[in-house]
C-alpha positions as CSV (number, residue, x, y, z in Angstrom):
1,M,132.1,118.2,123.8
2,L,129.1,120.4,123.3
3,F,128.4,123.6,125.4
4,T,124.7,123.8,126.5
5,K,122.3,126.6,126.6
6,R,122.6,126.6,130.5
7,F,126.4,127.1,129.9
8,L,126.0,130.0,127.4
9,I,123.6,131.9,129.7
10,L,126.1,131.7,132.8
11,L,128.7,132.8,130.4
12,S,126.9,136.0,129.1
13,I,126.2,136.9,132.8
14,G,130.0,137.1,133.2
15,I,130.0,140.0,130.5
16,I,128.0,142.2,133.1
17,P,131.0,143.3,135.1
18,L,132.5,144.7,132.2
19,I,129.9,147.6,132.2
20,F,131.9,148.9,135.3
21,V,135.2,148.9,133.9
22,G,135.2,152.8,134.0
23,I,135.0,152.8,137.8
24,S,137.5,150.2,138.2
25,R,139.9,147.8,136.7
26,L,139.1,145.2,139.0
27,F,136.0,144.3,137.1
28,I,138.4,143.0,134.1
29,Y,139.7,140.7,136.4
30,L,136.6,139.7,138.0
31,T,135.3,139.0,134.6
32,I,138.4,136.7,133.7
33,G,137.9,134.8,137.0
34,Y,134.4,134.1,136.5
35,D,135.1,133.0,133.0
36,L,137.9,130.7,134.0
37,L,136.0,129.1,137.0
38,L,132.9,128.5,134.7
39,V,135.2,126.8,132.3
40,G,136.7,124.9,135.0
41,L,133.3,124.0,136.1
42,A,132.4,122.6,132.7
43,L,135.5,120.7,132.2
44,G,134.7,119.0,135.4
45,D,131.3,118.3,134.5
46,F,132.3,116.8,131.3
47,F,134.7,114.4,133.1
48,M,132.2,113.7,135.8
49,S,129.7,112.4,133.0
50,P,129.2,108.7,132.7
51,S,131.3,106.9,130.2
52,E,129.5,106.2,126.9
53,N,128.9,102.5,127.9
54,F,126.2,103.4,130.5
55,L,123.6,103.8,127.8
56,T,122.8,101.0,125.1
57,L,120.5,101.7,122.2
58,H,118.9,99.3,120.0
59,R,116.6,99.9,116.9
60,R,113.7,97.8,116.3
61,H,111.1,97.6,113.3
62,E,109.1,95.2,111.1
63,K,111.0,92.4,109.2
64,R,109.7,94.4,105.7
65,L,108.7,98.0,105.6
66,S,105.6,98.9,103.5
67,L,105.4,101.3,100.5
68,G,103.5,104.2,100.8
69,T,102.4,103.9,104.5
70,E,103.8,104.9,107.8
71,N,106.0,102.3,109.3
72,T,106.9,102.6,113.0
73,I,110.8,102.6,114.0
74,W,111.1,102.0,117.7
75,I,114.5,102.9,119.5
76,D,115.0,101.2,122.9
77,V,117.3,103.2,125.1
78,R,118.4,101.9,128.6
79,N,120.4,103.9,131.3
80,R,122.7,101.5,133.4
81,S,124.0,104.4,135.5
82,R,123.1,106.0,139.0
83,V,122.0,109.5,137.6
84,D,119.5,111.1,135.9
85,V,120.1,111.4,132.2
86,R,118.5,113.7,129.4
87,I,119.0,112.0,126.1
88,E,118.6,113.2,122.4
89,V,118.5,110.8,119.7
90,K,118.7,111.1,115.8
91,D,118.8,108.0,113.9
92,E,120.4,107.7,110.5
93,Y,117.3,106.4,108.4
94,P,117.5,106.1,104.4
95,Y,117.6,109.6,103.0
96,Q,115.1,108.3,100.2
97,F,112.4,108.0,103.1
98,D,109.8,110.7,104.4
99,A,110.2,111.1,108.1
100,K,107.7,112.1,110.7
101,N,109.1,113.3,114.4
102,P,112.9,111.8,113.8
103,F,114.3,113.8,116.5
104,L,113.6,112.1,119.7
105,R,114.2,113.0,123.5
106,A,113.8,111.6,126.5
107,R,114.8,111.7,130.4
108,L,115.8,108.3,131.8
109,L,115.9,107.9,135.4
110,P,119.0,105.8,137.1
111,Y,118.7,102.1,135.9
112,S,115.5,102.8,133.5
113,K,114.8,102.3,130.1
114,A,112.7,103.9,127.7
115,T,111.3,103.3,124.0
116,L,111.2,106.2,121.6
117,K,109.4,106.0,118.2
118,Y,109.4,108.0,114.7
119,T,107.8,107.0,111.6
120,L,109.1,106.5,107.9
121,I,107.2,106.6,104.7
122,P,109.2,104.9,101.8
123,N,108.2,106.1,98.4
124,H,110.1,103.3,96.6
125,R,110.4,99.4,96.6
126,G,114.0,98.1,96.9
127,S,116.8,97.4,99.3
128,Y,118.0,100.4,101.7
129,Q,120.4,100.9,104.3
130,F,120.2,102.1,108.0
131,G,123.1,104.0,109.5
132,S,124.1,104.8,113.0
133,I,122.2,105.8,115.6
134,N,123.5,109.2,117.0
135,Y,122.8,110.4,120.6
136,R,123.7,113.3,123.0
137,Y,123.4,113.2,126.7
138,S,123.8,115.8,129.3
139,S,126.2,116.2,132.1
140,P,125.3,116.1,135.9
141,L,125.3,120.0,136.3
142,G,123.9,120.4,132.6
143,L,126.6,122.5,131.2
144,V,127.7,120.5,128.5
145,K,126.7,117.4,126.4
146,K,128.6,114.5,124.9
147,Q,127.8,113.3,121.4
148,K,128.0,109.6,120.5
149,K,127.4,107.2,117.6
150,H,126.1,103.8,118.3
151,K,126.8,101.7,115.1
152,S,123.8,100.1,113.9
153,A,124.0,99.8,110.1
154,E,121.8,97.2,108.8
155,E,119.6,96.7,105.4
156,I,116.0,96.9,105.2
157,K,113.8,96.0,102.2
158,V,110.6,98.1,101.1
159,Y,107.8,95.7,99.9
160,P,104.5,96.4,98.4
161,S,102.0,97.8,101.0
162,L,102.0,94.7,103.6
163,L,99.8,96.9,105.8
164,D,97.0,96.7,103.2
165,V,97.4,92.8,103.2
166,R,97.2,92.8,107.2
167,K,93.9,94.8,106.9
168,Y,92.3,92.6,104.4
169,E,93.6,89.5,106.4
170,L,91.9,91.0,109.6
171,T,88.5,91.7,107.7
172,H,88.7,88.4,106.2
173,K,89.0,86.4,109.9
174,R,86.3,88.5,111.0
175,S,84.1,88.2,107.9
176,H,83.9,91.9,107.6
177,L,85.0,91.8,103.7
178,I,81.7,93.7,102.8
179,E,83.0,96.8,105.0
180,T,85.6,97.3,102.7
181,G,83.4,97.0,99.5
182,I,84.5,93.5,98.6
183,K,81.7,91.1,97.9
184,R,81.3,87.8,99.3
185,S,81.2,84.8,96.9
186,F,79.6,81.6,97.9
187,L,81.3,78.9,96.2
188,R,79.4,76.0,97.1
189,G,76.5,74.3,95.2
190,Q,77.3,75.1,91.4
191,G,80.7,73.8,90.8
192,T,82.2,70.9,88.6
193,D,83.8,69.4,91.5
194,F,81.5,66.5,93.5
195,E,81.4,67.2,97.1
196,S,78.4,65.4,98.6
197,L,74.8,64.1,98.3
198,R,71.6,65.5,99.7
199,E,67.9,65.2,99.3
200,Y,66.3,67.0,96.4
201,V,64.8,70.2,96.8
202,P,62.2,72.0,94.3
203,D,64.8,74.5,93.2
204,D,67.3,71.8,92.1
205,D,68.5,71.7,88.7
206,I,67.2,68.4,87.2
207,R,70.9,67.7,86.1
208,W,72.1,67.5,89.6
209,I,69.6,64.5,90.2
210,D,71.6,61.2,91.1
211,W,69.5,58.6,89.4
212,K,71.4,55.5,91.0
213,N,71.2,56.8,94.6
214,T,67.5,58.0,93.9
215,A,66.4,54.6,93.0
216,K,68.5,53.2,96.2
217,Y,66.8,55.3,98.7
218,D,63.5,55.5,96.9
219,R,63.4,59.4,97.0
220,P,65.1,62.0,94.9
221,I,68.9,62.6,95.9
222,S,70.8,65.5,94.4
223,K,74.6,65.8,93.9
224,N,76.1,68.8,95.6
225,Y,78.8,70.6,93.9
226,Q,81.5,72.8,95.0
227,T,83.6,75.2,92.6
228,E,87.1,73.9,91.6
229,R,89.4,75.1,94.7
230,V,92.8,75.1,92.8
231,Q,92.7,77.4,89.7
232,N,95.5,79.5,88.2
233,L,95.9,83.1,88.1
234,L,98.8,85.0,86.1
235,L,99.1,88.5,86.9
236,L,100.8,90.2,84.2
237,I,102.3,93.7,85.4
238,D,103.2,96.3,82.8
239,A,106.3,98.3,83.7
240,G,106.4,100.4,80.9
241,R,106.6,104.3,80.6
242,M,103.0,104.9,81.1
243,M,103.1,103.1,84.5
244,A,105.8,105.4,85.5
245,T,103.5,108.4,86.1
246,R,102.9,109.2,89.5
247,I,99.5,109.3,91.5
248,G,100.2,111.2,94.6
249,S,103.5,109.9,96.2
250,L,103.3,106.5,94.3
251,T,103.5,105.5,90.7
252,K,100.9,103.7,89.0
253,L,103.2,100.7,88.9
254,D,103.6,100.9,92.6
255,H,99.6,100.9,92.9
256,A,99.4,98.1,90.3
257,V,102.1,96.0,92.7
258,N,100.0,96.7,95.8
259,A,96.7,95.6,94.3
260,S,98.8,92.4,93.0
261,L,100.0,91.4,96.4
262,I,96.3,91.8,98.1
263,L,94.8,89.9,95.0
264,G,97.4,87.4,95.4
265,Y,96.5,87.3,99.4
266,I,92.8,86.8,98.6
267,A,93.3,84.2,95.8
268,T,95.6,81.7,97.7
269,H,93.3,81.8,100.7
270,Q,90.6,80.8,98.3
271,G,92.9,77.9,97.3
272,D,94.1,79.1,93.9
273,R,97.5,79.5,92.7
274,V,98.9,82.9,91.6
275,G,101.8,83.6,89.1
276,I,103.6,86.8,88.3
277,L,105.0,88.1,85.1
278,P,106.2,91.5,85.2
279,F,107.2,93.0,81.6
280,S,108.7,96.2,79.9
281,D,110.5,95.9,76.4
282,E,111.5,92.4,77.8
283,I,110.3,89.9,80.2
284,I,111.6,91.0,83.6
285,S,110.9,87.7,85.9
286,F,108.4,84.9,85.8
287,L,107.1,83.3,89.1
288,P,105.1,80.1,87.9
289,P,101.8,80.0,89.6
290,T,102.2,79.0,93.6
291,K,100.1,79.2,96.9
292,Q,103.0,80.6,98.7
293,L,102.4,84.2,99.4
294,N,106.1,84.9,100.5
295,H,107.3,83.8,97.1
296,I,104.5,86.1,95.5
297,M,105.9,89.2,97.6
298,E,109.6,88.3,96.8
299,A,108.7,88.2,93.2
300,L,106.7,91.7,93.2
301,Y,109.3,93.7,95.4
302,P,112.0,94.2,92.8
303,I,109.6,95.5,89.9
304,E,110.7,98.8,88.7
305,A,109.3,100.8,85.7
306,K,111.3,101.2,82.6
307,L,110.9,104.2,80.2
308,C,110.0,102.3,77.1
309,E,107.0,100.8,75.3
310,P,105.6,97.3,76.5
311,N,106.4,94.3,74.5
312,Y,103.1,92.5,74.3
313,R,104.2,90.3,71.4
314,G,106.9,89.1,73.7
315,V,104.6,88.6,76.5
316,R,102.1,86.4,74.1
317,R,105.3,84.2,73.0
318,F,106.6,83.8,76.3
319,I,103.0,82.5,77.8
320,S,102.4,80.3,74.7
321,L,105.7,78.6,75.8
322,N,105.7,78.5,79.5
323,H,102.2,78.7,80.7
324,R,99.6,76.6,79.0
325,K,97.1,75.6,81.6
326,R,93.9,77.7,81.3
327,S,94.1,80.6,83.7
328,L,92.5,83.9,84.7
329,I,95.2,86.0,83.0
330,V,94.8,89.9,84.6
331,V,96.8,92.6,82.9
332,F,97.6,95.5,84.8
333,T,98.5,98.5,82.3
334,D,97.2,101.8,81.1
335,L,95.8,102.9,78.0
336,S,97.4,105.5,75.6
337,D,96.1,105.8,72.1
338,T,94.8,103.2,69.5
339,Q,97.7,102.7,67.5
340,S,100.2,102.5,70.6
341,S,97.5,99.7,71.9
342,S,97.6,97.4,68.6
343,S,100.1,94.9,70.2
344,L,97.7,94.9,73.1
345,F,94.8,94.1,70.9
346,S,96.9,91.2,69.1
347,C,98.2,89.9,72.6
348,I,94.7,89.6,74.2
349,S,93.1,88.3,71.1
350,A,95.5,85.5,71.2
351,L,95.4,84.9,74.9
352,S,91.6,84.8,75.0
353,R,91.7,81.8,72.7
354,H,92.7,79.6,75.5
355,H,92.6,81.8,78.8
356,L,90.2,84.0,80.4
357,T,91.7,87.5,80.1
358,L,91.1,90.6,82.4
359,V,92.6,93.9,81.5
360,V,93.0,96.4,84.3
361,A,93.4,99.8,83.2
362,L,94.3,102.6,85.7
363,N,93.0,105.8,84.9
364,D,94.2,109.1,85.7
365,P,91.8,111.1,88.1
366,Q,93.4,114.5,87.1
367,L,92.3,113.7,83.5
368,I,89.0,113.0,84.5
369,E,88.7,116.2,86.5
370,T,89.8,118.4,83.4
371,A,87.3,116.8,81.3
372,Q,84.4,117.6,83.9
373,L,85.4,121.0,84.8
374,I,83.6,124.3,83.5
375,P,86.4,126.2,81.9
376,P,86.8,129.7,82.8
377,D,89.0,130.9,79.9
378,S,90.0,129.5,76.4
379,L,93.0,127.6,77.6
380,A,90.9,125.8,80.3
381,A,88.4,125.3,77.3
382,Y,91.5,123.8,75.2
383,E,92.5,121.3,78.0
384,K,89.0,120.3,78.6
385,G,88.8,119.4,75.1
386,V,92.0,117.3,74.8
387,A,90.9,115.5,77.9
388,N,87.6,114.5,76.3
389,S,89.3,113.5,73.4
390,I,91.7,111.2,75.6
391,L,88.9,109.7,77.6
392,L,86.8,108.9,74.4
393,E,89.8,107.1,72.8
394,R,90.1,105.3,75.9
395,E,86.4,104.0,75.7
396,Q,87.2,102.8,72.2
397,I,90.2,101.0,73.2
398,L,88.4,99.3,75.9
399,S,85.3,98.5,73.7
400,R,87.6,96.7,71.2
401,L,89.2,94.6,74.1
402,L,85.9,93.6,75.1
403,K,85.4,92.3,71.4
404,K,88.6,90.5,71.5
405,G,87.2,88.3,74.4
406,A,88.7,90.3,77.4
407,L,87.2,91.3,80.6
408,T,88.1,95.0,81.4
409,L,88.1,97.3,84.4
410,D,88.7,101.1,83.9
411,V,89.4,102.3,87.6
412,S,91.0,104.6,89.8
413,V,93.8,103.8,92.1
414,E,91.7,104.4,95.1
415,R,89.3,101.6,93.9
416,L,91.8,99.4,92.4
417,S,92.5,96.7,94.9
418,V,88.5,96.5,95.8
419,A,87.5,96.4,91.9
420,V,89.8,93.6,90.9
421,I,89.4,91.5,94.0
422,N,85.3,91.7,93.3
423,K,85.9,90.8,89.9
424,Y,88.1,88.0,90.6
425,L,85.3,86.7,93.2
426,E,82.8,87.3,90.5
427,V,84.8,84.9,88.0
428,K,85.1,82.4,90.8
429,S,81.2,82.5,91.6
430,K,80.1,82.4,87.6
431,H,82.7,79.4,87.1
432,R,84.3,81.1,84.1
433,L,87.3,79.2,84.6
């Protein structure tokens, strides 16, 4: 039982007669009698309150929460009694999450219901636990509150940003990809898979002419081709120490995983298969190329960064033994110095002999900002010099990767998803695979 603000105000009023104790001792007995009456009323109010069974509470949320974005949690409350109820609700959400407006209040009329909501922002992928739903409700006279706990423990999983996938799904359905910065790739007309016959037009390549049907119909007939629909993508995700760097509330690894999920969505809807290979100093897991987006999500969800150097030699050996079909291999990583990148050079050089490789390097916006600032003092000038030196070495690494036969992207996390998708669509449209 908890006393309310109303009870405390009434209790303080009972102190007033004590001012007049000097006039008569009767005021002491008056104060004691008032206080006993008030306590009696509070006890009666407590016992007149409906039992805890008159309220039902239920938590609702999406099956999977999305990393780094606002996820709405709903609390449904139903009043099954004949009295008005003022209720306060506090859910036991995972302590690792950031919460907005978690203290909920509502007034429920007799036999009514209400839906309360708050938002959670997870900053890490993984499995977490909700606890009970704690609530308080006022008595009929408003002198006391009862505090109860509704057992509602459950596990919840945080996945890469599913909200971004839904956004791309919506724009894809509405043909508004261009609004998100994604360029459309028209795949029909210049592939290697035969689709149909049509009449020759002046702009057609002479190689497209079907001479047999031209003779049969006595007019030029061209073959119509479409790009091969089923191609393989293998996404290599560096989970080493450099990818543990935070940019905003998420790590570089989190941004790479989110981009991988969105790329997986786009690629599977283009008819391609997508495989996942996260690695650090060892191979973490391997999902062979698939068209099932759920399998891709499950492969991405548990990846965590490890404070070690990535083992590119092990990656090269693993791919040579387990994935021989020509694919677009996308490597999400960060670049340090030329010496540390030597194993990356060897890996990319070997993979590019049989596959098309794309190295996606996540740059650091703070480093770029430091390099562009006009230094106000000697310390800032030194920091600018270091930043420019790092960026210059980064450009040299990207240049060497190009010479090794790789495509490259040096991109900020804000543009990561759009840049990778556009590069993938460009590869498709140019038939690089």
